[in-house]
N, CA, C and O atoms as a GROMACS GRO file, in nm:
protein
  564
    1MET      N    1   1.686   1.152   0.620
    1MET     CA    2   1.596   1.066   0.547
    1MET      C    3   1.649   1.048   0.405
    1MET      O    4   1.682   1.146   0.338
    2ALA      N    5   1.657   0.927   0.359
    2ALA     CA    6   1.704   0.898   0.224
    2ALA      C    7   1.586   0.899   0.127
    2ALA      O    8   1.480   0.843   0.155
    3PHE      N    9   1.606   0.961   0.014
    3PHE     CA   10   1.505   0.961  -0.091
    3PHE      C   11   1.551   0.870  -0.202
    3PHE      O   12   1.671   0.857  -0.228
    4VAL      N   13   1.456   0.805  -0.268
    4VAL     CA   14   1.489   0.711  -0.375
    4VAL      C   15   1.412   0.752  -0.500
    4VAL      O   16   1.291   0.778  -0.493
    5HIS      N   17   1.479   0.757  -0.612
    5HIS     CA   18   1.414   0.789  -0.738
    5HIS      C   19   1.338   0.666  -0.788
    5HIS      O   20   1.386   0.553  -0.775
    6GLY      N   21   1.220   0.687  -0.843
    6GLY     CA   22   1.136   0.578  -0.890
    6GLY      C   23   1.196   0.496  -1.003
    6GLY      O   24   1.150   0.385  -1.029
    7LEU      N   25   1.297   0.548  -1.070
    7LEU     CA   26   1.356   0.473  -1.181
    7LEU      C   27   1.423   0.344  -1.136
    7LEU      O   28   1.452   0.258  -1.218
    8HIS      N   29   1.448   0.330  -1.005
    8HIS     CA   30   1.512   0.208  -0.953
    8HIS      C   31   1.412   0.097  -0.920
    8HIS      O   32   1.452  -0.017  -0.894
    9ALA      N   33   1.283   0.130  -0.920
    9ALA     CA   34   1.181   0.031  -0.880
    9ALA      C   35   1.183  -0.091  -0.971
    9ALA      O   36   1.225  -0.084  -1.087
   10ILE      N   37   1.138  -0.202  -0.916
   10ILE     CA   38   1.130  -0.327  -0.991
   10ILE      C   39   0.995  -0.391  -0.963
   10ILE      O   40   0.947  -0.389  -0.849
   11PHE      N   41   0.934  -0.448  -1.067
   11PHE     CA   42   0.807  -0.518  -1.048
   11PHE      C   43   0.812  -0.648  -1.129
   11PHE      O   44   0.847  -0.649  -1.247
   12LYS      N   45   0.776  -0.757  -1.059
   12LYS     CA   46   0.773  -0.888  -1.121
   12LYS      C   47   0.634  -0.947  -1.104
   12LYS      O   48   0.567  -0.924  -1.003
   13ILE      N   49   0.592  -1.023  -1.203
   13ILE     CA   50   0.463  -1.094  -1.197
   13ILE      C   51   0.484  -1.231  -1.259
   13ILE      O   52   0.563  -1.246  -1.352
   14SER      N   53   0.412  -1.330  -1.208
   14SER     CA   54   0.431  -1.465  -1.262
   14SER      C   55   0.367  -1.474  -1.400
   14SER      O   56   0.255  -1.428  -1.422
   15ASN      N   57   0.440  -1.535  -1.492
   15ASN     CA   58   0.390  -1.552  -1.628
   15ASN      C   59   0.294  -1.670  -1.634
   15ASN      O   60   0.259  -1.727  -1.530
   16GLY      N   61   0.253  -1.707  -1.753
   16GLY     CA   62   0.158  -1.818  -1.769
   16GLY      C   63   0.210  -1.950  -1.717
   16GLY      O   64   0.130  -2.041  -1.691
   17SER      N   65   0.342  -1.964  -1.702
   17SER     CA   66   0.402  -2.087  -1.650
   17SER      C   67   0.428  -2.079  -1.500
   17SER      O   68   0.481  -2.173  -1.441
   18GLY      N   69   0.390  -1.967  -1.437
   18GLY     CA   70   0.409  -1.951  -1.294
   18GLY      C   71   0.546  -1.900  -1.252
   18GLY      O   72   0.577  -1.900  -1.133
   19VAL      N   73   0.629  -1.857  -1.348
   19VAL     CA   74   0.764  -1.808  -1.319
   19VAL      C   75   0.760  -1.656  -1.301
   19VAL      O   76   0.708  -1.585  -1.388
   20LEU      N   77   0.814  -1.607  -1.189
   20LEU     CA   78   0.821  -1.462  -1.168
   20LEU      C   79   0.904  -1.398  -1.279
   20LEU      O   80   1.019  -1.437  -1.302
   21THR      N   81   0.845  -1.301  -1.348
   21THR     CA   82   0.908  -1.237  -1.463
   21THR      C   83   0.916  -1.087  -1.440
   21THR      O   84   0.816  -1.024  -1.406
   22ASP      N   85   1.033  -1.030  -1.459
   22ASP     CA   86   1.055  -0.887  -1.441
   22ASP      C   87   0.993  -0.812  -1.558
   22ASP      O   88   1.037  -0.827  -1.672
   23ILE      N   89   0.891  -0.729  -1.531
   23ILE     CA   90   0.829  -0.649  -1.636
   23ILE      C   91   0.860  -0.500  -1.618
   23ILE      O   92   0.794  -0.415  -1.678
   24SER      N   93   0.958  -0.469  -1.536
   24SER     CA   94   0.991  -0.330  -1.503
   24SER      C   95   1.016  -0.242  -1.625
   24SER      O   96   0.978  -0.125  -1.625
   25THR      N   97   1.079  -0.297  -1.727
   25THR     CA   98   1.110  -0.215  -1.846
   25THR      C   99   0.985  -0.172  -1.921
   25THR      O  100   0.993  -0.086  -2.009
   26PHE      N  101   0.870  -0.231  -1.890
   26PHE     CA  102   0.745  -0.194  -1.955
   26PHE      C  103   0.652  -0.115  -1.862
   26PHE      O  104   0.543  -0.075  -1.904
   27VAL      N  105   0.695  -0.092  -1.738
   27VAL     CA  106   0.610  -0.028  -1.636
   27VAL      C  107   0.654   0.117  -1.616
   27VAL      O  108   0.772   0.145  -1.599
   28ARG      N  109   0.557   0.207  -1.618
   28ARG     CA  110   0.583   0.348  -1.590
   28ARG      C  111   0.551   0.381  -1.444
   28ARG      O  112   0.623   0.457  -1.380
   29THR      N  113   0.442   0.324  -1.392
   29THR     CA  114   0.398   0.355  -1.256
   29THR      C  115   0.347   0.229  -1.186
   29THR      O  116   0.273   0.150  -1.244
   30VAL      N  117   0.389   0.211  -1.060
   30VAL     CA  118   0.336   0.106  -0.972
   30VAL      C  119   0.277   0.178  -0.851
   30VAL      O  120   0.344   0.259  -0.787
   31THR      N  121   0.152   0.148  -0.820
   31THR     CA  122   0.089   0.203  -0.700
   31THR      C  123   0.030   0.088  -0.620
   31THR      O  124  -0.062   0.020  -0.666
   32MET      N  125   0.084   0.065  -0.499
   32MET     CA  126   0.032  -0.040  -0.412
   32MET      C  127  -0.052   0.028  -0.304
   32MET      O  128  -0.002   0.112  -0.228
   33ASN      N  129  -0.179  -0.008  -0.297
   33ASN     CA  130  -0.273   0.051  -0.203
   33ASN      C  131  -0.318  -0.056  -0.105
   33ASN      O  132  -0.384  -0.152  -0.144
   34ARG      N  133  -0.282  -0.040   0.022
   34ARG     CA  134  -0.324  -0.135   0.125
   34ARG      C  135  -0.399  -0.060   0.232
   34ARG      O  136  -0.360   0.050   0.271
   35GLN      N  137  -0.507  -0.119   0.281
   35GLN     CA  138  -0.584  -0.057   0.389
   35GLN      C  139  -0.645  -0.165   0.477
   35GLN      O  140  -0.671  -0.278   0.434
   36ALA      N  141  -0.668  -0.127   0.601
   36ALA     CA  142  -0.735  -0.216   0.696
   36ALA      C  143  -0.878  -0.166   0.715
   36ALA      O  144  -0.901  -0.045   0.721
   37SER      N  145  -0.971  -0.256   0.722
   37SER     CA  146  -1.108  -0.215   0.747
   37SER      C  147  -1.126  -0.185   0.896
   37SER      O  148  -1.052  -0.235   0.980
   38ALA      N  149  -1.223  -0.103   0.925
   38ALA     CA  150  -1.259  -0.072   1.064
   38ALA      C  151  -1.401  -0.124   1.086
   38ALA      O  152  -1.494  -0.085   1.014
   39VAL      N  153  -1.417  -0.210   1.183
   39VAL     CA  154  -1.548  -0.271   1.211
   39VAL      C  155  -1.615  -0.194   1.324
   39VAL      O  156  -1.560  -0.180   1.433
   40ASP      N  157  -1.734  -0.145   1.296
   40ASP     CA  158  -1.809  -0.064   1.392
   40ASP      C  159  -1.864  -0.153   1.503
   40ASP      O  160  -1.936  -0.249   1.476
   41THR      N  161  -1.830  -0.122   1.629
   41THR     CA  162  -1.878  -0.198   1.744
   41THR      C  163  -1.969  -0.112   1.833
   41THR      O  164  -1.994  -0.147   1.949
   42SER      N  165  -2.017   0.000   1.779
   42SER     CA  166  -2.102   0.092   1.857
   42SER      C  167  -2.233   0.024   1.894
   42SER      O  168  -2.284  -0.060   1.820
   43THR      N  169  -2.286   0.063   2.007
   43THR     CA  170  -2.414   0.008   2.052
   43THR      C  171  -2.510   0.122   2.084
   43THR      O  172  -2.472   0.239   2.089
   44ILE      N  173  -2.632   0.086   2.105
   44ILE     CA  174  -2.734   0.185   2.142
   44ILE      C  175  -2.689   0.257   2.268
   44ILE      O  176  -2.641   0.196   2.363
   45GLY      N  177  -2.705   0.389   2.267
   45GLY     CA  178  -2.670   0.469   2.383
   45GLY      C  179  -2.531   0.527   2.381
   45GLY      O  180  -2.499   0.612   2.465
   46THR      N  181  -2.445   0.483   2.288
   46THR     CA  182  -2.311   0.543   2.282
   46THR      C  183  -2.318   0.672   2.200
   46THR      O  184  -2.385   0.678   2.097
   47VAL      N  185  -2.248   0.772   2.248
   47VAL     CA  186  -2.246   0.901   2.180
   47VAL      C  187  -2.146   0.899   2.064
   47VAL      O  188  -2.172   0.956   1.958
   48SER      N  189  -2.035   0.835   2.085
   48SER     CA  190  -1.931   0.827   1.982
   48SER      C  191  -1.918   0.684   1.932
   48SER      O  192  -1.934   0.589   2.009
   49ARG      N  193  -1.889   0.670   1.806
   49ARG     CA  194  -1.871   0.536   1.749
   49ARG      C  195  -1.742   0.474   1.800
   49ARG      O  196  -1.645   0.544   1.829
   50ARG      N  197  -1.743   0.340   1.811
   50ARG     CA  198  -1.625   0.264   1.850
   50ARG      C  199  -1.594   0.162   1.741
   50ARG      O  200  -1.686   0.107   1.679
   51TYR      N  201  -1.466   0.138   1.718
   51TYR     CA  202  -1.424   0.048   1.611
   51TYR      C  203  -1.315  -0.048   1.661
   51TYR      O  204  -1.242  -0.020   1.756
   52ILE      N  205  -1.308  -0.161   1.593
   52ILE     CA  206  -1.195  -0.252   1.609
   52ILE      C  207  -1.135  -0.273   1.470
   52ILE      O  208  -1.203  -0.258   1.368
   53ALA      N  209  -1.007  -0.307   1.469
   53ALA     CA  210  -0.940  -0.331   1.341
   53ALA      C  211  -0.997  -0.456   1.276
   53ALA      O  212  -1.024  -0.556   1.342
   54GLY      N  213  -1.014  -0.449   1.145
   54GLY     CA  214  -1.067  -0.562   1.069
   54GLY      C  215  -0.960  -0.621   0.978
   54GLY      O  216  -0.842  -0.620   1.010
   55GLN      N  217  -1.004  -0.670   0.865
   55GLN     CA  218  -0.914  -0.737   0.772
   55GLN      C  219  -0.844  -0.638   0.680
   55GLN      O  220  -0.894  -0.528   0.655
   56PHE      N  221  -0.728  -0.680   0.629
   56PHE     CA  222  -0.655  -0.600   0.531
   56PHE      C  223  -0.708  -0.628   0.391
   56PHE      O  224  -0.757  -0.738   0.363
   57ASP      N  225  -0.697  -0.530   0.306
   57ASP     CA  226  -0.735  -0.541   0.166
   57ASP      C  227  -0.637  -0.458   0.086
   57ASP      O  228  -0.568  -0.372   0.142
   58GLY      N  229  -0.628  -0.482  -0.043
   58GLY     CA  230  -0.539  -0.400  -0.122
   58GLY      C  231  -0.542  -0.430  -0.269
   58GLY      O  232  -0.587  -0.535  -0.314
   59THR      N  233  -0.493  -0.332  -0.345
   59THR     CA  234  -0.480  -0.346  -0.489
   59THR      C  235  -0.344  -0.291  -0.532
   59THR      O  236  -0.280  -0.214  -0.460
   60ILE      N  237  -0.302  -0.332  -0.649
   60ILE     CA  238  -0.184  -0.276  -0.714
   60ILE      C  239  -0.228  -0.231  -0.852
   60ILE      O  240  -0.286  -0.309  -0.928
   61THR      N  241  -0.201  -0.106  -0.885
   61THR     CA  242  -0.229  -0.058  -1.020
   61THR      C  243  -0.096  -0.036  -1.091
   61THR      O  244   0.001   0.012  -1.033
   62LEU      N  245  -0.095  -0.073  -1.217
   62LEU     CA  246   0.024  -0.063  -1.301
   62LEU      C  247  -0.014   0.008  -1.431
   62LEU      O  248  -0.127  -0.005  -1.478
   63ASP      N  249   0.080   0.082  -1.487
   63ASP     CA  250   0.062   0.131  -1.623
   63ASP      C  251   0.199   0.145  -1.687
   63ASP      O  252   0.300   0.156  -1.619
   64GLY      N  253   0.199   0.144  -1.819
   64GLY     CA  254   0.326   0.154  -1.888
   64GLY      C  255   0.312   0.157  -2.038
   64GLY      O  256   0.202   0.171  -2.092
   65GLU      N  257   0.427   0.143  -2.104
   65GLU     CA  258   0.432   0.141  -2.250
   65GLU      C  259   0.401   0.000  -2.298
   65GLU      O  260   0.461  -0.097  -2.250
   66TRP      N  261   0.308  -0.012  -2.392
   66TRP     CA  262   0.267  -0.142  -2.441
   66TRP      C  263   0.378  -0.206  -2.522
   66TRP      O  264   0.447  -0.140  -2.600
   67ASP      N  265   0.395  -0.334  -2.501
   67ASP     CA  266   0.488  -0.416  -2.577
   67ASP      C  267   0.430  -0.556  -2.582
   67ASP      O  268   0.363  -0.598  -2.487
   68GLN      N  269   0.454  -0.627  -2.689
   68GLN     CA  270   0.399  -0.762  -2.702
   68GLN      C  271   0.444  -0.852  -2.588
   68GLN      O  272   0.370  -0.942  -2.548
   69ALA      N  273   0.565  -0.831  -2.535
   69ALA     CA  274   0.617  -0.916  -2.427
   69ALA      C  275   0.529  -0.907  -2.302
   69ALA      O  276   0.500  -1.010  -2.240
   70VAL      N  277   0.487  -0.787  -2.264
   70VAL     CA  278   0.402  -0.772  -2.146
   70VAL      C  279   0.259  -0.818  -2.177
   70VAL      O  280   0.191  -0.873  -2.091
   71ASP      N  281   0.215  -0.796  -2.300
   71ASP     CA  282   0.082  -0.841  -2.342
   71ASP      C  283   0.070  -0.992  -2.332
   71ASP      O  284  -0.030  -1.044  -2.284
   72VAL      N  285   0.173  -1.064  -2.377
   72VAL     CA  286   0.173  -1.211  -2.372
   72VAL      C  287   0.158  -1.259  -2.228
   72VAL      O  288   0.086  -1.356  -2.202
   73ILE      N  289   0.226  -1.192  -2.133
   73ILE     CA  290   0.219  -1.232  -1.992
   73ILE      C  291   0.078  -1.216  -1.938
   73ILE      O  292   0.025  -1.309  -1.876
   74PHE      N  293   0.016  -1.100  -1.960
   74PHE     CA  294  -0.118  -1.077  -1.905
   74PHE      C  295  -0.223  -1.164  -1.974
   74PHE      O  296  -0.316  -1.212  -1.908
   75VAL      N  297  -0.211  -1.184  -2.104
   75VAL     CA  298  -0.305  -1.272  -2.173
   75VAL      C  299  -0.294  -1.414  -2.119
   75VAL      O  300  -0.396  -1.482  -2.101
   76ALA      N  301  -0.172  -1.460  -2.092
   76ALA     CA  302  -0.152  -1.595  -2.036
   76ALA      C  303  -0.209  -1.605  -1.895
   76ALA      O  304  -0.268  -1.707  -1.859
   77ILE      N  305  -0.192  -1.500  -1.813
   77ILE     CA  306  -0.247  -1.502  -1.677
   77ILE      C  307  -0.399  -1.511  -1.682
   77ILE      O  308  -0.460  -1.587  -1.608
   78LEU      N  309  -0.459  -1.432  -1.770
   78LEU     CA  310  -0.605  -1.433  -1.779
   78LEU      C  311  -0.656  -1.561  -1.841
   78LEU      O  312  -0.763  -1.610  -1.804
   79GLY      N  313  -0.581  -1.617  -1.935
   79GLY     CA  314  -0.604  -1.751  -1.989
   79GLY      C  315  -0.746  -1.785  -2.027
   79GLY      O  316  -0.822  -1.702  -2.077
   80ASN      N  317  -0.779  -1.908  -2.002
   80ASN     CA  318  -0.911  -1.962  -2.036
   80ASN      C  319  -1.009  -1.926  -1.925
   80ASN      O  320  -0.991  -1.966  -1.810
   81ASP      N  321  -1.112  -1.853  -1.959
   81ASP     CA  322  -1.206  -1.805  -1.856
   81ASP      C  323  -1.295  -1.914  -1.798
   81ASP      O  324  -1.383  -1.884  -1.717
   82ASN      N  325  -1.275  -2.039  -1.837
   82ASN     CA  326  -1.351  -2.148  -1.778
   82ASN      C  327  -1.278  -2.216  -1.662
   82ASN      O  328  -1.334  -2.303  -1.595
   83LEU      N  329  -1.153  -2.175  -1.637
   83LEU     CA  330  -1.075  -2.238  -1.532
   83LEU      C  331  -1.092  -2.164  -1.399
   83LEU      O  332  -1.112  -2.043  -1.399
   84PRO      N  333  -1.084  -2.235  -1.285
   84PRO     CA  334  -1.101  -2.169  -1.155
   84PRO      C  335  -0.980  -2.082  -1.116
   84PRO      O  336  -0.990  -2.003  -1.022
   85THR      N  337  -0.868  -2.095  -1.186
   85THR     CA  338  -0.748  -2.017  -1.150
   85THR      C  339  -0.729  -1.897  -1.241
   85THR      O  340  -0.620  -1.838  -1.242
   86VAL      N  341  -0.830  -1.858  -1.316
   86VAL     CA  342  -0.817  -1.745  -1.407
   86VAL      C  343  -0.768  -1.621  -1.334
   86VAL      O  344  -0.822  -1.582  -1.231
   87GLY      N  345  -0.666  -1.560  -1.389
   87GLY     CA  346  -0.617  -1.434  -1.337
   87GLY      C  347  -0.534  -1.443  -1.210
   87GLY      O  348  -0.489  -1.339  -1.162
   88GLN      N  349  -0.512  -1.560  -1.154
   88GLN     CA  350  -0.436  -1.572  -1.030
   88GLN      C  351  -0.287  -1.577  -1.061
   88GLN      O  352  -0.244  -1.647  -1.152
   89CYS      N  353  -0.208  -1.503  -0.983
   89CYS     CA  354  -0.064  -1.501  -1.005
   89CYS      C  355   0.008  -1.453  -0.880
   89CYS      O  356  -0.054  -1.414  -0.781
   90GLN      N  357   0.140  -1.459  -0.886
   90GLN     CA  358   0.228  -1.409  -0.780
   90GLN      C  359   0.288  -1.277  -0.826
   90GLN      O  360   0.296  -1.252  -0.946
   91TRP      N  361   0.329  -1.194  -0.732
   91TRP     CA  362   0.392  -1.066  -0.766
   91TRP      C  363   0.501  -1.033  -0.665
   91TRP      O  364   0.502  -1.085  -0.553
   92GLU      N  365   0.592  -0.946  -0.706
   92GLU     CA  366   0.699  -0.897  -0.620
   92GLU      C  367   0.728  -0.753  -0.660
   92GLU      O  368   0.740  -0.722  -0.779
   93TYR      N  369   0.740  -0.665  -0.561
   93TYR     CA  370   0.760  -0.522  -0.586
   93TYR      C  371   0.871  -0.469  -0.498
   93TYR      O  372   0.867  -0.482  -0.376
   94GLY      N  373   0.971  -0.410  -0.561
   94GLY     CA  374   1.082  -0.346  -0.490
   94GLY      C  375   1.083  -0.198  -0.522
   94GLY      O  376   1.136  -0.159  -0.626
   95PRO      N  377   1.026  -0.113  -0.436
   95PRO     CA  378   1.018   0.031  -0.466
   95PRO      C  379   1.154   0.096  -0.489
   95PRO      O  380   1.164   0.191  -0.567
   96ALA      N  381   1.260   0.048  -0.424
   96ALA     CA  382   1.394   0.106  -0.437
   96ALA      C  383   1.486   0.018  -0.521
   96ALA      O  384   1.607   0.040  -0.523
   97GLY      N  385   1.431  -0.081  -0.590
   97GLY     CA  386   1.512  -0.173  -0.668
   97GLY      C  387   1.542  -0.301  -0.593
   97GLY      O  388   1.496  -0.320  -0.480
   98SER      N  389   1.619  -0.388  -0.657
   98SER     CA  390   1.644  -0.521  -0.599
   98SER      C  391   1.784  -0.535  -0.541
   98SER      O  392   1.834  -0.647  -0.528
   99GLY      N  393   1.847  -0.425  -0.506
   99GLY     CA  394   1.979  -0.431  -0.444
   99GLY      C  395   1.973  -0.492  -0.304
   99GLY      O  396   1.870  -0.484  -0.238
  100THR      N  397   2.080  -0.552  -0.262
  100THR     CA  398   2.087  -0.614  -0.130
  100THR      C  399   2.048  -0.514  -0.022
  100THR      O  400   2.099  -0.403  -0.017
  101GLY      N  401   1.956  -0.555   0.065
  101GLY     CA  402   1.911  -0.472   0.176
  101GLY      C  403   1.792  -0.383   0.144
  101GLY      O  404   1.738  -0.319   0.233
  102ASN      N  405   1.749  -0.379   0.017
  102ASN     CA  406   1.631  -0.299  -0.019
  102ASN      C  407   1.503  -0.373   0.016
  102ASN      O  408   1.498  -0.496   0.011
  103ARG      N  409   1.400  -0.298   0.052
  103ARG     CA  410   1.269  -0.353   0.088
  103ARG      C  411   1.201  -0.411  -0.035
  103ARG      O  412   1.209  -0.355  -0.144
  104LYS      N  413   1.135  -0.526  -0.015
  104LYS     CA  414   1.051  -0.582  -0.120
  104LYS      C  415   0.920  -0.629  -0.057
  104LYS      O  416   0.916  -0.668   0.059
  105TYR      N  417   0.816  -0.624  -0.136
  105TYR     CA  418   0.684  -0.674  -0.097
  105TYR      C  419   0.648  -0.783  -0.196
  105TYR      O  420   0.683  -0.774  -0.314
  106SER      N  421   0.579  -0.886  -0.150
  106SER     CA  422   0.538  -0.992  -0.240
  106SER      C  423   0.410  -1.057  -0.189
  106SER      O  424   0.373  -1.045  -0.072
  107GLY      N  425   0.342  -1.125  -0.282
  107GLY     CA  426   0.219  -1.192  -0.245
  107GLY      C  427   0.151  -1.252  -0.366
  107GLY      O  428   0.210  -1.270  -0.472
  108SER      N  429   0.023  -1.282  -0.347
  108SER     CA  430  -0.061  -1.338  -0.453
  108SER      C  431  -0.164  -1.235  -0.494
  108SER      O  432  -0.196  -1.143  -0.418
  109CYS      N  433  -0.214  -1.250  -0.615
  109CYS     CA  434  -0.314  -1.154  -0.663
  109CYS      C  435  -0.404  -1.220  -0.766
  109CYS      O  436  -0.378  -1.329  -0.816
  110VAL      N  437  -0.510  -1.148  -0.796
  110VAL     CA  438  -0.600  -1.181  -0.906
  110VAL      C  439  -0.597  -1.060  -0.998
  110VAL      O  440  -0.613  -0.947  -0.952
  111VAL      N  441  -0.578  -1.082  -1.126
  111VAL     CA  442  -0.579  -0.971  -1.222
  111VAL      C  443  -0.725  -0.931  -1.246
  111VAL      O  444  -0.800  -1.005  -1.311
  112ASN      N  445  -0.763  -0.815  -1.195
  112ASN     CA  446  -0.900  -0.765  -1.214
  112ASN      C  447  -0.918  -0.705  -1.352
  112ASN      O  448  -1.025  -0.714  -1.412
  113ARG      N  449  -0.811  -0.641  -1.403
  113ARG     CA  450  -0.825  -0.568  -1.529
  113ARG      C  451  -0.689  -0.560  -1.598
  113ARG      O  452  -0.588  -0.531  -1.534
  114TYR      N  453  -0.689  -0.585  -1.727
  114TYR     CA  454  -0.573  -0.558  -1.813
  114TYR      C  455  -0.628  -0.484  -1.933
  114TYR      O  456  -0.721  -0.531  -1.999
  115GLN      N  457  -0.572  -0.366  -1.962
  115GLN     CA  458  -0.631  -0.280  -2.063
  115GLN      C  459  -0.525  -0.217  -2.153
  115GLN      O  460  -0.463  -0.118  -2.115
  116PRO      N  461  -0.503  -0.274  -2.272
  116PRO     CA  462  -0.416  -0.208  -2.368
  116PRO      C  463  -0.490  -0.090  -2.430
  116PRO      O  464  -0.612  -0.092  -2.444
  117ALA      N  465  -0.414   0.014  -2.467
  117ALA     CA  466  -0.476   0.133  -2.526
  117ALA      C  467  -0.388   0.184  -2.639
  117ALA      O  468  -0.265   0.179  -2.632
  118SER      N  469  -0.454   0.234  -2.744
  118SER     CA  470  -0.383   0.287  -2.861
  118SER      C  471  -0.439   0.424  -2.897
  118SER      O  472  -0.521   0.434  -2.989
  119PRO      N  473  -0.398   0.529  -2.827
  119PRO     CA  474  -0.446   0.663  -2.862
  119PRO      C  475  -0.386   0.707  -2.996
  119PRO      O  476  -0.271   0.674  -3.026
  120TYR      N  477  -0.461   0.778  -3.075
  120TYR     CA  478  -0.413   0.817  -3.208
  120TYR      C  479  -0.295   0.914  -3.203
  120TYR      O  480  -0.219   0.923  -3.299
  121ASP      N  481  -0.279   0.987  -3.092
  121ASP     CA  482  -0.177   1.090  -3.086
  121ASP      C  483  -0.067   1.061  -2.984
  121ASP      O  484   0.002   1.153  -2.938
  122ASN      N  485  -0.050   0.933  -2.949
  122ASN     CA  486   0.052   0.900  -2.849
  122ASN      C  487   0.094   0.754  -2.871
  122ASN      O  488   0.042   0.686  -2.959
  123THR      N  489   0.190   0.708  -2.791
  123THR     CA  490   0.236   0.570  -2.803
  123THR      C  491   0.132   0.476  -2.742
  123THR      O  492   0.053   0.515  -2.657
  124ASP      N  493   0.135   0.351  -2.786
  124ASP     CA  494   0.049   0.250  -2.726
  124ASP      C  495   0.085   0.234  -2.579
  124ASP      O  496   0.202   0.245  -2.542
  125SER      N  497  -0.014   0.209  -2.497
  125SER     CA  498   0.009   0.194  -2.354
  125SER      C  499  -0.076   0.080  -2.300
  125SER      O  500  -0.154   0.020  -2.374
  126TRP      N  501  -0.060   0.052  -2.173
  126TRP     CA  502  -0.141  -0.051  -2.107
  126TRP      C  503  -0.157  -0.012  -1.961
  126TRP      O  504  -0.078   0.065  -1.907
  127SER      N  505  -0.260  -0.068  -1.898
  127SER     CA  506  -0.278  -0.052  -1.754
  127SER      C  507  -0.340  -0.180  -1.701
  127SER      O  508  -0.403  -0.256  -1.775
  128ALA      N  509  -0.321  -0.203  -1.572
  128ALA     CA  510  -0.376  -0.324  -1.510
  128ALA      C  511  -0.405  -0.294  -1.363
  128ALA      O  512  -0.342  -0.210  -1.300
  129GLU      N  513  -0.503  -0.367  -1.311
  129GLU     CA  514  -0.531  -0.361  -1.168
  129GLU      C  515  -0.525  -0.502  -1.113
  129GLU      O  516  -0.590  -0.593  -1.165
  130LEU      N  517  -0.446  -0.520  -1.008
  130LEU     CA  518  -0.430  -0.648  -0.943
  130LEU      C  519  -0.495  -0.641  -0.805
  130LEU      O  520  -0.465  -0.550  -0.728
  131GLN      N  521  -0.582  -0.735  -0.774
  131GLN     CA  522  -0.643  -0.745  -0.642
  131GLN      C  523  -0.556  -0.834  -0.556
  131GLN      O  524  -0.540  -0.953  -0.586
  132ILE      N  525  -0.498  -0.779  -0.450
  132ILE     CA  526  -0.414  -0.859  -0.360
  132ILE      C  527  -0.504  -0.959  -0.288
  132ILE      O  528  -0.611  -0.924  -0.240
  133THR      N  529  -0.460  -1.084  -0.282
  133THR     CA  530  -0.534  -1.187  -0.212
  133THR      C  531  -0.440  -1.254  -0.111
  133THR      O  532  -0.330  -1.296  -0.146
  134GLY      N  533  -0.483  -1.262   0.012
  134GLY     CA  534  -0.398  -1.318   0.116
  134GLY      C  535  -0.303  -1.213   0.174
  134GLY      O  536  -0.320  -1.093   0.152
  135ASP      N  537  -0.204  -1.261   0.247
  135ASP     CA  538  -0.110  -1.171   0.314
  135ASP      C  539  -0.005  -1.116   0.219
  135ASP      O  540   0.031  -1.181   0.121
  136VAL      N  541   0.043  -0.996   0.249
  136VAL     CA  542   0.156  -0.936   0.179
  136VAL      C  543   0.279  -0.958   0.269
  136VAL      O  544   0.277  -0.928   0.388
  137THR      N  545   0.385  -1.011   0.210
  137THR     CA  546   0.509  -1.032   0.282
  137THR      C  547   0.603  -0.915   0.256
  137THR      O  548   0.629  -0.879   0.142
  138ALA      N  549   0.652  -0.856   0.364
  138ALA     CA  550   0.753  -0.750   0.354
  138ALA      C  551   0.885  -0.810   0.399
  138ALA      O  552   0.895  -0.865   0.509
  139ALA      N  553   0.987  -0.800   0.314
  139ALA     CA  554   1.118  -0.859   0.343
  139ALA      C  555   1.225  -0.773   0.277
  139ALA      O  556   1.195  -0.666   0.224
  140LEU      N  557   1.348  -0.820   0.280
  140LEU     CA  558   1.460  -0.751   0.216
  140LEU      C  559   1.519  -0.839   0.108
  140LEU      O  560   1.520  -0.962   0.121
  141TYR      N  561   1.569  -0.777   0.002
  141TYR     CA  562   1.641  -0.851  -0.101
  141TYR      C  563   1.773  -0.897  -0.044
  141TYR      O  564   1.851  -0.962  -0.113
   0.00000   0.00000   0.00000
């Protein structure tokens, strides 16, 4: 089994103009959480519950060192809160980097949260939560 160090990971998100932009140099951690729902089909008289597979859902959480470059991207994505496309963007994630033959995941998302932080005893940081919307595509670079 091959192990891969996280320092090779790459994460891209579409900027305010819709162009996929590599923000990896500002990201410390990427966590992609995907799960399928289980729909209960149990009926009266059954001793054990029965389920069928339901829809997929997922989120991506990011955190890293704050920089104006990443702040500009998230502020542009969130944009004007009167528009129906607020917070919608594209993303691409390569856990092992973008070398030929490496796995990548991509899809659409809605930015649920962007949170810059300035602790008095540490460097400025940021975190974000992206709600995956639609299908996730798994492919190779």
